[in-house]
N, C-alpha and C positions, 0 to 999 in steps of 0.2 A: 512517564506517559505523557505526552505533551499537554496542554491547556486547553479545556474544552469552553467554547462561549456558552453554550447551555446542555445541561444532562440532559440526553435524547430519554426517552421514561414511554414505554407502550401500554396503556391502562386499560383492564378490561373495564365495559361500560356497558356491558349486559345487564338489563331491563333496570338500568341504573339512570336517575332523573336527571337531565340535564337542561339548563333552559337558554334559551335566545331570545333577545328583545329586540325585535324587528323587524319586519315583513321586506328588506330589498333583498336584492339579486345575491348582493353578498355574504346577507344574514341566511338565504334559501340553500346556496350551497353549501355551507357550514351544516347547517340543520341534514342537509342530504347526507355528509359524509358521519355526521354523529349517529345518523339511524344505521347508516351500514354497519357501524360498531354494535349495534345492538340497543343502543340509547334509547329511553323513551323521551323520546325531545319537545318540550313545553315551548310555543312560540307565542308571545306574548306581543301583539299589535293588534292596531285596530282594525277593523277591514279594510278602511282607504288606505292604510299604509303598506296592503300587500301588492307585491309585484307580482306580474306573471309567473316567475320562473315557481314564485312558493307559494301561490294559487295551485300551478300545476301540481307540486308535492303532495298539498291539500286534498286536492281533488284524488289521485291518487291510493293516499293515504288519510281517510278520512280520521276523523278522530274517534268514531264509535268501532272502528275495527279491528278487529283479536291481530298482536304481532304475527307476520307470518313468517315462514320457517324454512331452513335448508338443510336439508340432510347430509352427514359428511361420513367419510368414509367410515368410519367408525359404528355408524348410526344412529348419533348424539342430532341434537337437533340444534345448527346455526341460528339464533335467533337473529331476525332481523327488528330493530327496533321500529317503534310508532313515531308519527310526527303530529303532535296534539295541537289544534289553535286556541288560544283563548283571545278572544274580540277584544283585548283593553291593552294601555300601555303596563310595561311592567310595575310594580310599585315595592317597596322595601321586604313584604310578608313573601312574596317571588320568591327566596331563594331559600325558603325552609326544605331541608331534607335532598338539595339539588348538592350533585359533587362537582358539579360544573358550572361556569355561567359565560355566555357569549354575547355581547351587544353590541348591537350595529347604532351607534351615538352622534349626531349632524356634528352639537357643539361640543365643546370643552366642556363647558359647565353640566350637560349632562352625565357626559364621560365620565367624571369626578362623580358624581352623584352613583351612576352602576358601579364603578371601581368600589366604592368607600362603602356601600351597600352589600356589593357580596365579599368584601373583607372582614365587614363585622359580621357576617354571617359563617365566616370560614368556610367561603369556599373560593377556590380559584376562578381565575377572570381572563377574560379577553376580549380588551375592546379592540373591535375588526380596524386597521388602519392608523390606530393611534398607540403606538409602541410606549408613552410612557406607562398608560392605565394597561399594562398587558405583563401579568406574572406568567405566562407561557404563550408559547408561539406555534403555527401549525407551519407545517412542511410541505413539499411538495412529494407526493407519494406513487411510489411503482407496488399495485397492486395484483401480485399472485397468490392472496391467502388461502392456506393460513401465511404465507410469505407474504411480509408486508417491509418494503422497504421506505425510510422516510428522509429527505433531504433539506435541510437549514442551511446558511448564511448567516442567522442570527438578524436577519430582517435588512442586513445592507443590502443583497442584489437580488431580489426574486427571480429576477430575468434567470439570471447564474442558477438557479436551484432549478430553473425548469428546462434548463437546456442541460443541465448533467442529469435529470429524471427521463428525458426524452433519449441519452446517452445509454442509459441503465437498462430500459424499456426493450434496447435494441441488443442490447446481451444478454437478458434471460430471457429465456423461451417462454411460449404460452406453455409449453408442456411440464414446466416447471410447478405450475400449482399441481396436478395430480401427481407427482414425486411428492412433492409437500404435504400432501393428504394422506398419501401411503403410508411416507414417515411417523405423521401423528397416530396409524392407527396402529402400526408396528411398534412402536418404542416400548409400551408398557409391556409386551411378550419378549421382546427383546431385550430390554433390562433385568427381565427374571432369567433371561439365560447367563448373561453375560454382566460380570461386575464393574463398579466405576475404575475406570485404568485403560491400560494399552488397550488392551483386547477386544473392550467396546468402542473405543474411538478407533480403532482401525477397521471392525465391523462398519462403523459411520464413516470413515472414510472411503471404502469402498461401495458404499451405496452412492454416493456422491458422485463417483465415480461414473456409476451408470447410468445417474441423472442427466450429466451433463455429456455422456456417449454419444447421444441422439436427441431429435428435437421429440419424440414419439411419448406421449404418456406410457404409464406403465398397463404392461401388456397380463392379457390372464396365468397366473399363476407365479408372478415374479414373487410377490407378498411370499408365498409358501418357500420358492427357492431361497430367501433372504433368510426365513426363518430357519431353513437348514444350515445355511451358512455359521450362522449365529450358533447353533447349536454346535457344529462341531469345530469353531474358534472355542465355545468353554472349555472344551477338554484338550485345547492345544497349551504346551507350554509357553510360558512369557519370553518373545524373544524381544533383543533390540539388535540397532541399525543402526550405522552410520552414514549419514550422508553429506560430502564436501560441494558444498554450494557457493558460485562463484558470487560475490554481492557488486559485480561491476566496482568503474573507479569511484563511484559515490553517488551519482546521481541515481534517485529511487527510479525511475521511469525505464534505466535501463535495465533494470533485474527481467530475464526471462519469466515466462511463465509457469516452467516448471520449480524454479527458485521458489517463486512466491507461495506454493504448492507446499513444499518443503519445510518454509518456515510456518507457515498454516498448522501442521503437522508435526509440530517436533514438541517435545518434552522438556528437552535443555539446548540452546543454541550457545555454542563455544564462539566466539566471535574475535576477528581480530581490533587490532586498535584502529586502526584506517575504517574501517566500515563505516559509514555514516547514520547518523539517529536516524532519519528519513527509512532509513532498508532498514532497522530494526522496527521500526513503526507497523512495518504489514506481516511482522510474525506474531504468530497467538501469545495472547494476552496471558493465559497461565503459564507459557515456557518459560523457564529459567534462564536466565541469561548471564553468561559467566565471561566475563573478560579475560583473554590470555592472549594481551597483545606481546608483538613483537616491531620493536622499534628502533632503528639505528643510534647511536648513541644514547640510549636511556636502558635503564632497567625492566627486561623481561621474563617472562616464564619461558624457561627451559623446555625445548622439545621434546625431548623427556618426559617431563610433566604433563603436557597436552596429552602425548600418546595415553598415557597411564589413567589419565583422566576421562579420555574416551572411551576404554577398554571397560572402565570399572562402570562406567554408565550404560554401556550397550550390555555389560552381563548383566546389570541388575532388573534389565527389560526396558531400559527407556531408550525410546527415538532422539536419537542424538543428532544435531546439524554443526557442522563445523564449517561456520560461516568465514569465507577469506575475501580480502577483498580482491579485485580483477579477477584473474580465471585461476582457479585452486594451482593449474597444472602448469602452469608458468611462473616459474618462481614461489612458488609456494609449499615445497616441501611435502606435495600432498603424495608423492612418490614413498619416503618413508613414514607417512602416516599410512598407506595402502597396504604396505607390508609389513608393518607391524601389526592392523589389524587382522590380515588375511592370516598372520600365525597364529592368533588368537580366535578362530575361528567364527571371526564377526562378519556378518554381511557387510559391504557399502559399498555407495554408491557415486557418481558425480554427476553437477550439474555444473555447466561450464557457463563462465560467465564473459564479458565481454574487458577482456582487458586493456590494459590504460594508454599503449599502445597505438591501436584501435581507435581509442575517445579521441586522443591526441589529434591522430589521423582527420579523425573525421570532424571534430573543430574547425581543423585549418584548411579544411576541404582539400585535402591532399591524397592522392591514390599510393602509398609507399611501394608499390611495384607497378606503377606506370610505366609503359614497354617503351616508351622515350627517352626514361631516366634508368631504369632498375633493373637488374636482370634478377634478384635477389633480395629478400630481407631479412634481416638477423636482430632476434633477440639478447640481450646479452645481458649479464652481470653486470653492475659500475662497480661490484669488492669482492674481495674473498673472505675467508672466515676469520683470518688476521687482519683485516683492515686495512688488505693493501689491493692495488691490482691483480685479479683474475691469474693465477700462473698458468702459461699455456695457451695463452688469448693468439691468435695467428693477425695480426695487427697490420701487416702488408695485406689481406685480405679485405679487413673491415676500411682502411684507408685509399680501396677502391672506392671514387664517386657511384660506380654503378649497382655498388651494392648500398640498400640501405639500412641503418645500422641502427636501431634502439637501445641506449643502457639505460636499463633498471636501476634504482637504488645507486645510482651516482653521481649525486649531489657534491656526496662531501669527497670524490674522487676526481671534480672535474677539471682539474690543472691537470691533474697526469693524467686524464685519457686524452687531453690536447694535445700534451708531448709525445706520447705515446703516437697516437694517430700523425703526428707531425714527424717524429723522426721515421715514422714507416711508409713517409712519403705523400701524406695528404697535402691534398693544397691549402692554404692557409685561405685560399675564398670557396673552399666549400661550401656550400649552405648548411647550416647548422640552426636546429631548434631547443627552445629548454622550456619546459612545459611545468609549470607547479599546479598540486593539489588539480588535476583534470578533471575537469565537469562539475568542480565545486563552487558555490558562488562568489569565495576567495580566491579561484583559479588565477594565476601571471602566465604572461607569456612573452616569452621574445624569440626573434627570427632576425638572423644573421649571419658572419660568417665562420668559421674555426679557430682563430685568431682572437675571434672576441669573444669564444664561449664562455671559457673560465671568469673573466670578469663579468660577464652576466650570471652566471650561477651566484656570482659573492654576491651582485645585488640584489635578485629575487631573497637569498636567505634559503635553505634547508630544512627549517623547521616541518615544512609540509613535504611530502614525496615528490620527488624531482627526477624526471624523465630528462635524458637527452638524445635526441635527434640529429644522425648527421647520413650526409647524403644527398646525390644531383636531385633526388626525387621530391625534396624541397625547397627547388630554385624557384617554381614560380610562385611560390608561399613567400619566400625573399621578393622576389619583384612586386608585389602587389600589397600596398600598406592594407588596403580592407579586409585582409585576410586576418589583420591584427585589431578587432575591437577595441577602442580608447578602455573601455570599459574592464579590459580584461586582461593588459598589457601592465607588465609591470615598470615602475619608470627605469628608465633608458639607464642603462651601467653609463660610466664615464666613457669609457672604448668603443660605444657600440657607436653604428653608423648605420645609414639607408642602406647599404650594400651596394 
């Protein structure tokens, strides 16, 4: 797991005593938030220090009033706390029995004293706008209670946190509140029917699908229908399945929504060596991760062992994700895996991913099938099982400048690919592209001519996955220096030219 700046914790404050020192607008906003969580908020501030916002809160919720209550769908009482005013400044004794202390202090001296007083009493403390005297921080909140989303930037960029909150607000429909309340109402009864594990998770995944299928709140009778579904599942055998998921070339933002959902539902993830950590971070935390990578020139897992592992896990009732870089159906041995799973009677799904050639073309701003330059595009493996060039390759057709050809896994074969194309009649001036680690922070690329291509690969190196693109479709990229940002371009090899 990647490092966290702070631990996000959701704290039950119902009926708990919370201290707020100060009557400013900032203190009022904190008091209102804490009261919404069910706390009894004790505000310590002389009358003359109360701002307009704080006075408005005290007028609405006077000290003598009883807590208001809001019923939830289970018939329980969701408590809204009180805001109680003490018309004098705080003093060390006010921390007694408090679970939180928030201070609005004008000077560092007062902030230090408030912080020290809270710490001496063992009370977590936050002094507004003074990070040096804060043991915890408030984040920006998206409220679909009981669904609550909090965003923190560790105090570095509050405006960014607010922008993220606005983005999330548009993604989460208001109806989510009703579905979350229904889940709260059903939880105990579903748990009585379904033991922890795959079947219970399958039920709740189906619930989530219903939740996000539309924008309406749950209709009458939906709860009973869901309970009937839980009862049906309770008698069903635990059956696993495998999903082949394309992780794309590396940038996690290029994942499809369906890929993310599959990662969030997995029990076990078998992932390639080329899958980025950013993609793995989107997986369910509880999912077991198993590296089964295969890299040219390195010790690798045998395909037969990977197949056996998938079969064993699926037969044990696990939901398995086979996570492959790029698209699983392009040079990913998906056909072999699907055939084996089918022979074992194991259901399998495929989630496509963005293949590296498409990502390379997007980065270059090049259409691989530009009608002025190309009538066909071909993806060709750059090596065979025995480590040489693939047998039976029609090099004459690949040498046609009107065919855009992208060689995968061809870095070590670059010189032989260049020689084979030249022998088949390809012009030495045919535009060529070499791209390494496409879409990743260490991406490098070179654009030049076919007769320079092998030297460019030697300069870039083959430690990362290398793509080689050949064809007239790359002519505009060759002519435009703007297509090669300096930050992404390898050190030019000695044989390179501007074209």
